[in-house]
N, CA and C atoms of all chains as a GROMACS GRO file, in nm:
protein
  591
    1MET      N    1   0.082  -0.116   0.004
    1MET     CA    2   0.010  -0.001   0.004
    1MET      C    3   0.088   0.129  -0.012
    2ALA      N    4   0.068   0.208  -0.097
    2ALA     CA    5   0.144   0.324  -0.119
    2ALA      C    6   0.079   0.449  -0.055
    3THR      N    7   0.145   0.504   0.043
    3THR     CA    8   0.086   0.632   0.106
    3THR      C    9   0.188   0.735   0.108
    4SER      N   10   0.151   0.840   0.141
    4SER     CA   11   0.255   0.963   0.154
    4SER      C   12   0.234   1.013   0.292
    5VAL      N   13   0.358   1.013   0.334
    5VAL     CA   14   0.382   1.070   0.472
    5VAL      C   15   0.481   1.193   0.471
    6TYR      N   16   0.439   1.308   0.516
    6TYR     CA   17   0.530   1.418   0.497
    6TYR      C   18   0.597   1.453   0.625
    7LEU      N   19   0.740   1.374   0.604
    7LEU     CA   20   0.820   1.398   0.714
    7LEU      C   21   0.948   1.473   0.692
    8SER      N   22   0.966   1.501   0.555
    8SER     CA   23   1.097   1.560   0.518
    8SER      C   24   1.076   1.698   0.450
    9ASN      N   25   1.085   1.697   0.326
    9ASN     CA   26   1.115   1.829   0.261
    9ASN      C   27   1.013   1.866   0.147
   10PRO      N   28   0.884   1.872   0.192
   10PRO     CA   29   0.780   1.923   0.074
   10PRO      C   30   0.828   2.077   0.038
   11ASN      N   31   0.810   2.098  -0.088
   11ASN     CA   32   0.849   2.234  -0.138
   11ASN      C   33   0.732   2.342  -0.125
   12VAL      N   34   0.755   2.436  -0.055
   12VAL     CA   35   0.668   2.548  -0.023
   12VAL      C   36   0.723   2.676  -0.069
   13THR      N   37   0.698   2.738  -0.183
   13THR     CA   38   0.749   2.852  -0.221
   13THR      C   39   0.632   2.962  -0.246
   14ILE      N   40   0.640   3.063  -0.180
   14ILE     CA   41   0.558   3.174  -0.176
   14ILE      C   42   0.614   3.304  -0.239
   15ASN      N   43   0.561   3.358  -0.341
   15ASN     CA   44   0.612   3.466  -0.427
   15ASN      C   45   0.757   3.460  -0.449
   16SER      N   46   0.791   3.348  -0.501
   16SER     CA   47   0.930   3.306  -0.521
   16SER      C   48   1.021   3.288  -0.388
   17VAL      N   49   0.970   3.294  -0.277
   17VAL     CA   50   1.050   3.285  -0.172
   17VAL      C   51   1.031   3.146  -0.095
   18VAL      N   52   1.128   3.049  -0.073
   18VAL     CA   53   1.132   2.944  -0.020
   18VAL      C   54   1.092   2.948   0.128
   19LEU      N   55   0.999   2.901   0.191
   19LEU     CA   56   0.953   2.899   0.322
   19LEU      C   57   0.924   2.765   0.384
   20GLN      N   58   0.982   2.663   0.318
   20GLN     CA   59   0.943   2.513   0.362
   20GLN      C   60   0.984   2.493   0.487
   21ASP      N   61   1.088   2.567   0.558
   21ASP     CA   62   1.140   2.546   0.685
   21ASP      C   63   1.069   2.620   0.793
   22GLN      N   64   0.963   2.693   0.748
   22GLN     CA   65   0.884   2.772   0.831
   22GLN      C   66   0.735   2.718   0.820
   23CYS      N   67   0.720   2.612   0.741
   23CYS     CA   68   0.595   2.580   0.712
   23CYS      C   69   0.560   2.442   0.805
   24ARG      N   70   0.440   2.432   0.856
   24ARG     CA   71   0.405   2.306   0.927
   24ARG      C   72   0.286   2.239   0.871
   25SER      N   73   0.204   2.292   0.776
   25SER     CA   74   0.107   2.214   0.700
   25SER      C   75   0.056   2.298   0.585
   26ALA      N   76   0.024   2.226   0.480
   26ALA     CA   77  -0.021   2.284   0.348
   26ALA      C   78  -0.126   2.212   0.300
   27THR      N   79  -0.232   2.283   0.258
   27THR     CA   80  -0.368   2.203   0.185
   27THR      C   81  -0.388   2.284   0.062
   28LEU      N   82  -0.398   2.216  -0.040
   28LEU     CA   83  -0.426   2.257  -0.165
   28LEU      C   84  -0.562   2.211  -0.216
   29ASN      N   85  -0.632   2.295  -0.248
   29ASN     CA   86  -0.776   2.262  -0.287
   29ASN      C   87  -0.803   2.301  -0.437
   30TYR      N   88  -0.815   2.199  -0.522
   30TYR     CA   89  -0.831   2.212  -0.659
   30TYR      C   90  -0.987   2.195  -0.684
   31VAL      N   91  -1.045   2.300  -0.749
   31VAL     CA   92  -1.186   2.308  -0.753
   31VAL      C   93  -1.229   2.353  -0.890
   32TYR      N   94  -1.317   2.297  -0.941
   32TYR     CA   95  -1.404   2.353  -1.061
   32TYR      C   96  -1.536   2.374  -1.012
   33GLU      N   97  -1.595   2.490  -1.015
   33GLU     CA   98  -1.720   2.518  -0.969
   33GLU      C   99  -1.826   2.431  -1.029
   34GLN      N  100  -1.935   2.375  -0.953
   34GLN     CA  101  -2.018   2.292  -1.001
   34GLN      C  102  -2.133   2.366  -1.086
   35LEU      N  103  -2.154   2.336  -1.183
   35LEU     CA  104  -2.261   2.392  -1.267
   35LEU      C  105  -2.373   2.290  -1.308
   36GLU      N  106  -2.504   2.314  -1.265
   36GLU     CA  107  -2.593   2.224  -1.287
   36GLU      C  108  -2.650   2.206  -1.442
   37THR      N  109  -2.664   2.095  -1.489
   37THR     CA  110  -2.696   2.085  -1.633
   37THR      C  111  -2.806   1.977  -1.654
   38THR      N  112  -2.895   1.968  -1.547
   38THR     CA  113  -3.002   1.902  -1.549
   38THR      C  114  -3.100   1.948  -1.633
   39SER      N  115  -3.165   1.874  -1.715
   39SER     CA  116  -3.275   1.927  -1.804
   39SER      C  117  -3.391   1.831  -1.802
   40PHE      N  118  -3.497   1.888  -1.868
   40PHE     CA  119  -3.614   1.790  -1.877
   40PHE      C  120  -3.587   1.656  -1.940
   41GLY      N  121  -3.649   1.549  -1.871
   41GLY     CA  122  -3.622   1.429  -1.911
   41GLY      C  123  -3.527   1.362  -1.826
   42ASP      N  124  -3.449   1.446  -1.752
   42ASP     CA  125  -3.361   1.360  -1.670
   42ASP      C  126  -3.423   1.307  -1.543
   43THR      N  127  -3.369   1.206  -1.501
   43THR     CA  128  -3.438   1.153  -1.373
   43THR      C  129  -3.345   1.166  -1.255
   44ALA      N  130  -3.231   1.248  -1.273
   44ALA     CA  131  -3.147   1.245  -1.148
   44ALA      C  132  -3.065   1.392  -1.200
   45ARG      N  133  -3.023   1.454  -1.083
   45ARG     CA  134  -2.942   1.577  -1.113
   45ARG      C  135  -2.820   1.545  -1.191
   46LYS      N  136  -2.783   1.636  -1.279
   46LYS     CA  137  -2.647   1.628  -1.357
   46LYS      C  138  -2.574   1.760  -1.319
   47PHE      N  139  -2.434   1.741  -1.334
   47PHE     CA  140  -2.348   1.862  -1.320
   47PHE      C  141  -2.247   1.851  -1.412
   48GLY      N  142  -2.204   1.966  -1.460
   48GLY     CA  143  -2.102   1.967  -1.562
   48GLY      C  144  -2.138   1.880  -1.700
   49GLY      N  145  -2.023   1.842  -1.771
   49GLY     CA  146  -2.060   1.771  -1.878
   49GLY      C  147  -1.939   1.788  -1.991
   50SER      N  148  -1.925   1.722  -2.078
   50SER     CA  149  -1.821   1.731  -2.179
   50SER      C  150  -1.807   1.862  -2.235
   51SER      N  151  -1.904   1.932  -2.261
   51SER     CA  152  -1.919   2.071  -2.334
   51SER      C  153  -1.933   2.176  -2.240
   52VAL      N  154  -1.928   2.146  -2.109
   52VAL     CA  155  -1.973   2.253  -2.007
   52VAL      C  156  -1.817   2.263  -1.915
   53THR      N  157  -1.766   2.398  -1.930
   53THR     CA  158  -1.638   2.406  -1.862
   53THR      C  159  -1.672   2.540  -1.752
   54SER      N  160  -1.652   2.490  -1.628
   54SER     CA  161  -1.684   2.599  -1.531
   54SER      C  162  -1.550   2.673  -1.476
   55LEU      N  163  -1.560   2.752  -1.390
   55LEU     CA  164  -1.444   2.827  -1.350
   55LEU      C  165  -1.385   2.750  -1.226
   56GLN      N  166  -1.246   2.767  -1.221
   56GLN     CA  167  -1.170   2.726  -1.130
   56GLN      C  168  -1.188   2.806  -1.007
   57ASN      N  169  -1.199   2.750  -0.904
   57ASN     CA  170  -1.209   2.815  -0.763
   57ASN      C  171  -1.116   2.762  -0.659
   58ASN      N  172  -0.983   2.761  -0.690
   58ASN     CA  173  -0.880   2.700  -0.609
   58ASN      C  174  -0.841   2.785  -0.487
   59SER      N  175  -0.790   2.715  -0.392
   59SER     CA  176  -0.735   2.765  -0.270
   59SER      C  177  -0.618   2.692  -0.216
   60ILE      N  178  -0.540   2.763  -0.135
   60ILE     CA  179  -0.436   2.692  -0.052
   60ILE      C  180  -0.436   2.762   0.077
   61GLU      N  181  -0.426   2.666   0.173
   61GLU     CA  182  -0.427   2.696   0.309
   61GLU      C  183  -0.280   2.641   0.382
   62LEU      N  184  -0.208   2.757   0.426
   62LEU     CA  185  -0.074   2.731   0.479
   62LEU      C  186  -0.054   2.764   0.622
   63GLU      N  187   0.012   2.689   0.717
   63GLU     CA  188   0.030   2.713   0.834
   63GLU      C  189   0.188   2.729   0.855
   64LEU      N  190   0.215   2.857   0.899
   64LEU     CA  191   0.362   2.890   0.913
   64LEU      C  192   0.393   2.915   1.043
   65TYR      N  193   0.524   2.903   1.083
   65TYR     CA  194   0.572   2.961   1.213
   65TYR      C  195   0.622   3.112   1.190
   66GLN      N  196   0.574   3.190   1.275
   66GLN     CA  197   0.601   3.319   1.253
   66GLN      C  198   0.733   3.358   1.300
   67SER      N  199   0.796   3.447   1.220
   67SER     CA  200   0.937   3.500   1.244
   67SER      C  201   0.948   3.632   1.215
   68TYR      N  202   0.997   3.718   1.285
   68TYR     CA  203   1.008   3.854   1.265
   68TYR      C  204   1.170   3.880   1.207
   69ALA      N  205   1.247   3.794   1.189
   69ALA     CA  206   1.374   3.815   1.145
   69ALA      C  207   1.397   3.856   1.011
   70ALA      N  208   1.494   3.913   0.976
   70ALA     CA  209   1.513   3.964   0.827
   70ALA      C  210   1.499   3.844   0.738
   71SER      N  211   1.418   3.873   0.627
   71SER     CA  212   1.393   3.794   0.518
   71SER      C  213   1.308   3.652   0.571
   72GLU      N  214   1.246   3.659   0.678
   72GLU     CA  215   1.169   3.540   0.714
   72GLU      C  216   1.033   3.557   0.699
   73THR      N  217   0.943   3.495   0.769
   73THR     CA  218   0.799   3.483   0.758
   73THR      C  219   0.732   3.621   0.741
   74GLU      N  220   0.741   3.702   0.853
   74GLU     CA  221   0.662   3.828   0.843
   74GLU      C  222   0.697   3.930   0.746
   75ALA      N  223   0.836   3.924   0.710
   75ALA     CA  224   0.901   4.029   0.610
   75ALA      C  225   0.846   3.975   0.468
   76THR      N  226   0.813   3.832   0.454
   76THR     CA  227   0.779   3.792   0.320
   76THR      C  228   0.633   3.815   0.300
   77ILE      N  229   0.566   3.794   0.403
   77ILE     CA  230   0.404   3.772   0.377
   77ILE      C  231   0.336   3.904   0.394
   78TYR      N  232   0.391   3.994   0.483
   78TYR     CA  233   0.321   4.135   0.493
   78TYR      C  234   0.286   4.202   0.379
   79GLY      N  235   0.373   4.213   0.290
   79GLY     CA  236   0.360   4.283   0.161
   79GLY      C  237   0.270   4.204   0.056
   80LEU      N  238   0.232   4.099   0.101
   80LEU     CA  239   0.143   4.017  -0.003
   80LEU      C  240  -0.010   4.028   0.020
   81VAL      N  241  -0.045   4.096   0.130
   81VAL     CA  242  -0.180   4.123   0.159
   81VAL      C  243  -0.247   4.201   0.054
   82GLY      N  244  -0.375   4.161  -0.010
   82GLY     CA  245  -0.421   4.230  -0.108
   82GLY      C  246  -0.388   4.235  -0.230
   83ILE      N  247  -0.283   4.148  -0.275
   83ILE     CA  248  -0.238   4.153  -0.406
   83ILE      C  249  -0.229   3.995  -0.443
   84GLN      N  250  -0.211   3.979  -0.564
   84GLN     CA  251  -0.199   3.835  -0.638
   84GLN      C  252  -0.056   3.805  -0.632
   85THR      N  253  -0.019   3.679  -0.608
   85THR     CA  254   0.116   3.617  -0.623
   85THR      C  255   0.111   3.466  -0.679
   86THR      N  256   0.218   3.417  -0.672
   86THR     CA  257   0.232   3.261  -0.726
   86THR      C  258   0.276   3.190  -0.607
   87ILE      N  259   0.206   3.072  -0.573
   87ILE     CA  260   0.245   2.968  -0.482
   87ILE      C  261   0.287   2.839  -0.541
   88ILE      N  262   0.379   2.777  -0.508
   88ILE     CA  263   0.443   2.650  -0.555
   88ILE      C  264   0.440   2.552  -0.453
   89LEU      N  265   0.362   2.443  -0.454
   89LEU     CA  266   0.371   2.339  -0.372
   89LEU      C  267   0.413   2.186  -0.430
   90ALA      N  268   0.482   2.125  -0.364
   90ALA     CA  269   0.525   1.985  -0.418
   90ALA      C  270   0.554   1.897  -0.284
   91PRO      N  271   0.527   1.761  -0.326
   91PRO     CA  272   0.552   1.691  -0.213
   91PRO      C  273   0.689   1.665  -0.154
   92ALA      N  274   0.802   1.706  -0.247
   92ALA     CA  275   0.934   1.698  -0.224
   92ALA      C  276   1.000   1.800  -0.291
   93THR      N  277   1.119   1.837  -0.259
   93THR     CA  278   1.205   1.936  -0.324
   93THR      C  279   1.257   1.839  -0.458
   94GLY      N  280   1.302   1.926  -0.553
   94GLY     CA  281   1.376   1.852  -0.658
   94GLY      C  282   1.286   1.871  -0.784
   95ALA      N  283   1.318   1.800  -0.878
   95ALA     CA  284   1.256   1.824  -1.022
   95ALA      C  285   1.121   1.767  -1.004
   96ALA      N  286   1.034   1.812  -1.101
   96ALA     CA  287   0.892   1.752  -1.127
   96ALA      C  288   0.888   1.622  -1.185
   97SER      N  289   0.816   1.522  -1.130
   97SER     CA  290   0.808   1.389  -1.198
   97SER      C  291   0.676   1.333  -1.147
   98ALA      N  292   0.636   1.228  -1.207
   98ALA     CA  293   0.513   1.153  -1.189
   98ALA      C  294   0.492   1.133  -1.035
   99THR      N  295   0.606   1.114  -0.962
   99THR     CA  296   0.592   1.087  -0.834
   99THR      C  297   0.628   1.214  -0.739
  100ASN      N  298   0.653   1.313  -0.814
  100ASN     CA  299   0.679   1.457  -0.734
  100ASN      C  300   0.616   1.557  -0.825
  101PRO      N  301   0.489   1.552  -0.833
  101PRO     CA  302   0.411   1.653  -0.901
  101PRO      C  303   0.440   1.789  -0.846
  102ILE      N  304   0.466   1.887  -0.918
  102ILE     CA  305   0.471   2.032  -0.879
  102ILE      C  306   0.344   2.123  -0.916
  103TYR      N  307   0.297   2.164  -0.806
  103TYR     CA  308   0.164   2.241  -0.825
  103TYR      C  309   0.194   2.388  -0.806
  104THR      N  310   0.145   2.463  -0.932
  104THR     CA  311   0.170   2.607  -0.919
  104THR      C  312   0.049   2.666  -0.924
  105LEU      N  313   0.010   2.768  -0.828
  105LEU     CA  314  -0.120   2.840  -0.836
  105LEU      C  315  -0.092   2.985  -0.866
  106THR      N  316  -0.104   3.021  -0.988
  106THR     CA  317  -0.072   3.148  -1.038
  106THR      C  318  -0.190   3.248  -1.009
  107GLY      N  319  -0.157   3.361  -0.962
  107GLY     CA  320  -0.272   3.472  -0.952
  107GLY      C  321  -0.350   3.441  -0.829
  108ALA      N  322  -0.289   3.381  -0.717
  108ALA     CA  323  -0.366   3.355  -0.600
  108ALA      C  324  -0.362   3.498  -0.508
  109TYR      N  325  -0.470   3.515  -0.462
  109TYR     CA  326  -0.499   3.626  -0.363
  109TYR      C  327  -0.498   3.606  -0.220
  110LEU      N  328  -0.411   3.681  -0.154
  110LEU     CA  329  -0.410   3.680  -0.005
  110LEU      C  330  -0.499   3.786   0.057
  111GLU      N  331  -0.612   3.744   0.104
  111GLU     CA  332  -0.699   3.856   0.167
  111GLU      C  333  -0.657   3.915   0.296
  112SER      N  334  -0.593   3.825   0.379
  112SER     CA  335  -0.571   3.866   0.514
  112SER      C  336  -0.434   3.786   0.574
  113HIS      N  337  -0.400   3.858   0.674
  113HIS     CA  338  -0.286   3.800   0.750
  113HIS      C  339  -0.284   3.834   0.885
  114THR      N  340  -0.227   3.756   0.992
  114THR     CA  341  -0.223   3.802   1.125
  114THR      C  342  -0.102   3.799   1.168
  115PRO      N  343  -0.047   3.926   1.169
  115PRO     CA  344   0.093   3.958   1.200
  115PRO      C  345   0.136   3.910   1.346
  116ILE      N  346   0.033   3.931   1.425
  116ILE     CA  347   0.065   3.881   1.567
  116ILE      C  348  -0.048   3.781   1.609
  117ASN      N  349   0.009   3.664   1.645
  117ASN     CA  350  -0.090   3.557   1.677
  117ASN      C  351  -0.003   3.475   1.802
  118ALA      N  352  -0.022   3.547   1.921
  118ALA     CA  353   0.092   3.504   2.035
  118ALA      C  354   0.011   3.447   2.145
  119SER      N  355   0.068   3.330   2.190
  119SER     CA  356   0.008   3.285   2.320
  119SER      C  357   0.126   3.238   2.411
  120LEU      N  358   0.115   3.258   2.528
  120LEU     CA  359   0.215   3.231   2.640
  120LEU      C  360   0.261   3.098   2.616
  121GLY      N  361   0.386   3.089   2.616
  121GLY     CA  362   0.455   2.976   2.619
  121GLY      C  363   0.441   2.874   2.488
  122GLU      N  364   0.405   2.943   2.377
  122GLU     CA  365   0.378   2.861   2.256
  122GLU      C  366   0.440   2.938   2.136
  123LEU      N  367   0.487   2.849   2.051
  123LEU     CA  368   0.549   2.907   1.914
  123LEU      C  369   0.426   2.976   1.848
  124SER      N  370   0.459   3.104   1.783
  124SER     CA  371   0.378   3.168   1.727
  124SER      C  372   0.345   3.122   1.587
  125THR      N  373   0.232   3.105   1.533
  125THR     CA  374   0.199   3.057   1.412
  125THR      C  375   0.105   3.143   1.338
  126ILE      N  376   0.100   3.143   1.193
  126ILE     CA  377   0.007   3.221   1.120
  126ILE      C  378  -0.053   3.121   1.028
  127THR      N  379  -0.189   3.134   0.996
  127THR     CA  380  -0.247   3.056   0.900
  127THR      C  381  -0.294   3.140   0.776
  128LEU      N  382  -0.237   3.122   0.661
  128LEU     CA  383  -0.269   3.187   0.543
  128LEU      C  384  -0.372   3.114   0.461
  129THR      N  385  -0.460   3.192   0.388
  129THR     CA  386  -0.542   3.122   0.300
  129THR      C  387  -0.529   3.224   0.165
  130PHE      N  388  -0.475   3.140   0.062
  130PHE     CA  389  -0.458   3.203  -0.073
  130PHE      C  390  -0.584   3.152  -0.151
  131THR      N  391  -0.653   3.248  -0.232
  131THR     CA  392  -0.767   3.211  -0.291
  131THR      C  393  -0.764   3.241  -0.436
  132GLY      N  394  -0.840   3.180  -0.520
  132GLY     CA  395  -0.829   3.209  -0.673
  132GLY      C  396  -0.707   3.169  -0.734
  133GLY      N  397  -0.688   3.199  -0.854
  133GLY     CA  398  -0.578   3.167  -0.948
  133GLY      C  399  -0.604   3.053  -1.010
  134THR      N  400  -0.523   3.031  -1.106
  134THR     CA  401  -0.518   2.917  -1.206
  134THR      C  402  -0.408   2.808  -1.160
  135LEU      N  403  -0.460   2.688  -1.130
  135LEU     CA  404  -0.385   2.582  -1.093
  135LEU      C  405  -0.311   2.502  -1.207
  136THR      N  406  -0.188   2.469  -1.216
  136THR     CA  407  -0.125   2.389  -1.315
  136THR      C  408  -0.056   2.275  -1.243
  137LYS      N  409  -0.029   2.172  -1.293
  137LYS     CA  410   0.041   2.055  -1.243
  137LYS      C  411   0.138   2.008  -1.329
  138ALA      N  412   0.256   2.006  -1.297
  138ALA     CA  413   0.376   1.955  -1.383
  138ALA      C  414   0.439   1.826  -1.324
  139VAL      N  415   0.452   1.749  -1.408
  139VAL     CA  416   0.501   1.607  -1.385
  139VAL      C  417   0.625   1.574  -1.444
  140SER      N  418   0.676   1.676  -1.531
  140SER     CA  419   0.810   1.649  -1.607
  140SER      C  420   0.883   1.776  -1.608
  141MET      N  421   1.369   4.587  -1.955
  141MET     CA  422   1.374   4.501  -1.851
  141MET      C  423   1.470   4.530  -1.742
  142ALA      N  424   1.402   4.512  -1.621
  142ALA     CA  425   1.481   4.564  -1.483
  142ALA      C  426   1.548   4.435  -1.439
  143ASN      N  427   1.681   4.461  -1.384
  143ASN     CA  428   1.754   4.355  -1.316
  143ASN      C  429   1.761   4.398  -1.157
  144TYR      N  430   1.770   4.290  -1.081
  144TYR     CA  431   1.766   4.301  -0.930
  144TYR      C  432   1.871   4.226  -0.871
  145LEU      N  433   1.944   4.261  -0.766
  145LEU     CA  434   2.035   4.191  -0.698
  145LEU      C  435   1.969   4.117  -0.596
  146VAL      N  436   2.002   3.972  -0.580
  146VAL     CA  437   1.928   3.893  -0.490
  146VAL      C  438   2.009   3.934  -0.357
  147THR      N  439   1.936   3.961  -0.230
  147THR     CA  440   1.997   3.988  -0.114
  147THR      C  441   1.963   3.888   0.003
  148SER      N  442   1.875   3.788  -0.030
  148SER     CA  443   1.848   3.695   0.089
  148SER      C  444   1.899   3.560   0.012
  149ALA      N  445   1.904   3.460   0.121
  149ALA     CA  446   1.927   3.307   0.072
  149ALA      C  447   1.793   3.239   0.041
  150ARG      N  448   1.671   3.301   0.055
  150ARG     CA  449   1.538   3.242   0.034
  150ARG      C  450   1.485   3.244  -0.102
  151LEU      N  451   1.553   3.325  -0.187
  151LEU     CA  452   1.490   3.332  -0.316
  151LEU      C  453   1.495   3.203  -0.402
  152ALA      N  454   1.387   3.166  -0.448
  152ALA     CA  455   1.409   3.018  -0.501
  152ALA      C  456   1.491   2.999  -0.614
  153GLY      N  457   1.593   2.922  -0.611
  153GLY     CA  458   1.671   2.895  -0.723
  153GLY      C  459   1.784   3.001  -0.737
  154TYR      N  460   1.810   3.084  -0.654
  154TYR     CA  461   1.917   3.196  -0.656
  154TYR      C  462   1.980   3.197  -0.520
  155SER      N  463   2.107   3.261  -0.527
  155SER     CA  464   2.177   3.292  -0.406
  155SER      C  465   2.211   3.429  -0.394
  156PRO      N  466   2.235   3.470  -0.272
  156PRO     CA  467   2.275   3.621  -0.261
  156PRO      C  468   2.379   3.658  -0.354
  157GLY      N  469   2.376   3.768  -0.411
  157GLY     CA  470   2.468   3.830  -0.493
  157GLY      C  471   2.439   3.797  -0.651
  158ASP      N  472   2.343   3.699  -0.678
  158ASP     CA  473   2.289   3.682  -0.817
  158ASP      C  474   2.217   3.784  -0.870
  159VAL      N  475   2.206   3.784  -1.002
  159VAL     CA  476   2.125   3.923  -1.048
  159VAL      C  477   2.010   3.836  -1.117
  160VAL      N  478   1.885   3.890  -1.085
  160VAL     CA  479   1.770   3.840  -1.148
  160VAL      C  480   1.696   3.956  -1.231
  161SER      N  481   1.622   3.901  -1.333
  161SER     CA  482   1.544   4.002  -1.407
  161SER      C  483   1.400   3.995  -1.385
  162ASP      N  484   1.328   4.075  -1.420
  162ASP     CA  485   1.176   4.084  -1.387
  162ASP      C  486   1.124   3.961  -1.452
  163ALA      N  487   1.177   3.928  -1.564
  163ALA     CA  488   1.128   3.810  -1.639
  163ALA      C  489   1.143   3.666  -1.557
  164ASP      N  490   1.264   3.669  -1.501
  164ASP     CA  491   1.298   3.564  -1.402
  164ASP      C  492   1.186   3.552  -1.278
  165LEU      N  493   1.142   3.658  -1.249
  165LEU     CA  494   1.035   3.659  -1.129
  165LEU      C  495   0.890   3.667  -1.184
  166GLU      N  496   0.866   3.630  -1.314
  166GLU     CA  497   0.737   3.632  -1.361
  166GLU      C  498   0.622   3.580  -1.258
  167GLY      N  499   0.521   3.643  -1.243
  167GLY     CA  500   0.414   3.579  -1.156
  167GLY      C  501   0.424   3.611  -1.007
  168SER      N  502   0.549   3.669  -0.987
  168SER     CA  503   0.575   3.700  -0.839
  168SER      C  504   0.559   3.864  -0.836
  169ASN      N  505   0.530   3.912  -0.712
  169ASN     CA  506   0.515   4.046  -0.684
  169ASN      C  507   0.650   4.102  -0.654
  170ILE      N  508   0.718   4.181  -0.739
  170ILE     CA  509   0.834   4.236  -0.701
  170ILE      C  510   0.852   4.329  -0.620
  171ASP      N  511   0.752   4.435  -0.590
  171ASP     CA  512   0.751   4.520  -0.494
  171ASP      C  513   0.760   4.454  -0.344
  172ALA      N  514   0.690   4.338  -0.322
  172ALA     CA  515   0.670   4.272  -0.207
  172ALA      C  516   0.801   4.219  -0.187
  173LEU      N  517   0.891   4.149  -0.288
  173LEU     CA  518   1.012   4.095  -0.270
  173LEU      C  519   1.115   4.202  -0.225
  174ILE      N  520   1.096   4.318  -0.289
  174ILE     CA  521   1.204   4.441  -0.260
  174ILE      C  522   1.174   4.486  -0.115
  175GLU      N  523   1.037   4.498  -0.075
  175GLU     CA  524   1.002   4.533   0.059
  175GLU      C  525   1.050   4.438   0.175
  176ALA      N  526   1.057   4.301   0.128
  176ALA     CA  527   1.086   4.196   0.226
  176ALA      C  528   1.229   4.185   0.228
  177GLY      N  529   1.326   4.239   0.158
  177GLY     CA  530   1.450   4.238   0.154
  177GLY      C  531   1.510   4.115   0.078
  178HIS      N  532   1.445   4.062  -0.017
  178HIS     CA  533   1.483   3.944  -0.089
  178HIS      C  534   1.558   3.989  -0.200
  179ILE      N  535   1.519   4.108  -0.271
  179ILE     CA  536   1.604   4.140  -0.379
  179ILE      C  537   1.612   4.305  -0.354
  180SER      N  538   1.708   4.351  -0.436
  180SER     CA  539   1.737   4.505  -0.412
  180SER      C  540   1.751   4.558  -0.570
  181THR      N  541   1.711   4.680  -0.575
  181THR     CA  542   1.718   4.744  -0.719
  181THR      C  543   1.870   4.786  -0.727
  182GLN      N  544   1.962   4.778  -0.628
  182GLN     CA  545   2.094   4.797  -0.646
  182GLN      C  546   2.172   4.686  -0.724
  183THR      N  547   2.216   4.697  -0.846
  183THR     CA  548   2.278   4.592  -0.903
  183THR      C  549   2.423   4.599  -0.882
  184PRO      N  550   2.488   4.488  -0.891
  184PRO     CA  551   2.631   4.475  -0.825
  184PRO      C  552   2.719   4.590  -0.916
  185LYS      N  553   2.820   4.654  -0.823
  185LYS     CA  554   2.889   4.755  -0.893
  185LYS      C  555   3.031   4.681  -0.945
  186LYS      N  556   3.070   4.713  -1.070
  186LYS     CA  557   3.192   4.674  -1.109
  186LYS      C  558   3.319   4.712  -1.037
  187PRO      N  559   3.406   4.634  -1.001
  187PRO     CA  560   3.514   4.668  -0.935
  187PRO      C  561   3.600   4.780  -1.008
  188ALA      N  562   3.641   4.878  -0.926
  188ALA     CA  563   3.718   4.991  -0.973
  188ALA      C  564   3.839   4.950  -1.032
  189LYS      N  565   3.877   5.015  -1.149
  189LYS     CA  566   3.988   4.986  -1.214
  189LYS      C  567   4.112   5.032  -1.118
  190PRO      N  568   4.222   4.953  -1.098
  190PRO     CA  569   4.323   5.021  -1.020
  190PRO      C  570   4.409   5.124  -1.099
  191LYS      N  571   4.429   5.227  -1.022
  191LYS     CA  572   4.504   5.346  -1.091
  191LYS      C  573   4.648   5.310  -1.109
  192ASP      N  574   4.699   5.344  -1.222
  192ASP     CA  575   4.852   5.337  -1.241
  192ASP      C  576   4.912   5.438  -1.150
  193ILE      N  577   5.012   5.394  -1.096
  193ILE     CA  578   5.101   5.474  -1.007
  193ILE      C  579   5.230   5.496  -1.063
  194GLU      N  580   5.255   5.633  -1.105
  194GLU     CA  581   5.383   5.642  -1.170
  194GLU      C  582   5.479   5.691  -1.034
  195THR      N  583   5.592   5.631  -1.035
  195THR     CA  584   5.692   5.670  -0.949
  195THR      C  585   5.806   5.757  -0.999
  196GLU      N  586   5.842   5.853  -0.929
  196GLU     CA  587   5.945   5.958  -0.986
  196GLU      C  588   6.072   5.912  -0.931
  197GLU      N  589   6.174   5.895  -1.036
  197GLU     CA  590   6.318   5.858  -0.974
  197GLU      C  591   6.413   5.991  -0.952
   0.00000   0.00000   0.00000
């Protein structure tokens, strides 16, 4: 049984900046909006179809450790709020392959950021949700 | 086409001191990269030519 366990080096690149060593979780949602194509005569609901193309509605959620040091998390993320950028995620670093697909979300929008998320005695983390954009998958 | 000096070790595929163009950073927000200190608009300066020193005898 083949499964994926993320224990080592997933690739997490935000706006061309490698932040994998600050990232503790990543979720990529690949979505095409559901369009109903049910018509008279149908006996069940139908969605989509070979000639119906809906809009992508993708999103990426990342949880990062916060760091205020130079060129680290806060410096990289703060300027991205309210604009579009490109996010790259892959199961591992290295070249794209069938077993290491590289997903690129181009034109992703970051609506909000929490510069301070502090609790006594705990490492500070931030959760970012990038929405929109076009997703591509490279396997070579 | 503008060139930028890489100033942090976090820019994907580049090292500090490398020069990148805006074409290399396509899809990324360059203003945010500059603001974050990953790149600079300052391109590397060429080393000054050594001046010839004439000695009088």
